[in-house]
C-alpha positions, 0 to 999 in steps of 0.5 A: 962441627959433626966431625968435632962431637964424634972426637968428644964422644968418643973421649967419653967412651974412652974415659969410661973405658968402653974403648981402648982408644982412638986416633985421628989419622990425616988425610988429603980430605977430610980425615979418618977416626980409627977406633981401637975397641977394648975386649975382655980376657975371654974376647967378648967386646965392652960395648954390648950395645949402642942405641941411638936416640936423637935423630935428626927428625925427632930430637929427644931432650929431658929436663934435670930431673928426667935424666935417664939412667941405662940399664940399671947404671951399667951403661951411661946415657951421652947428652949434649948439654949448654956445657958441651957432651957429657955423661948422664952422671955427670949431667946429673952432678951439674944439674942441667939437662940436654938433649939425649944423643945414645945409650951405651952398655 
């Protein structure tokens, strides 16, 4: 379950162009997720920051009218909703709230 949500988060980061790609590598245990980071032409990383919001001891939930924006729209928030993992922009379009997992900028 946790591993599946990690793949979903990585697919969101790839779709939003924060990472280049990711790959699941099969091994005899639980498997490995290899993430290929994306860099600008000057060599700066595409991901400037990542902030975990919800944690096991303190879950942060927002209603549909309180969905956060990250750095004035330059970053994204990843939310867990009843319709799956989505970005803050998608959650606003779907008119649904959920648990705020992290901010990425």
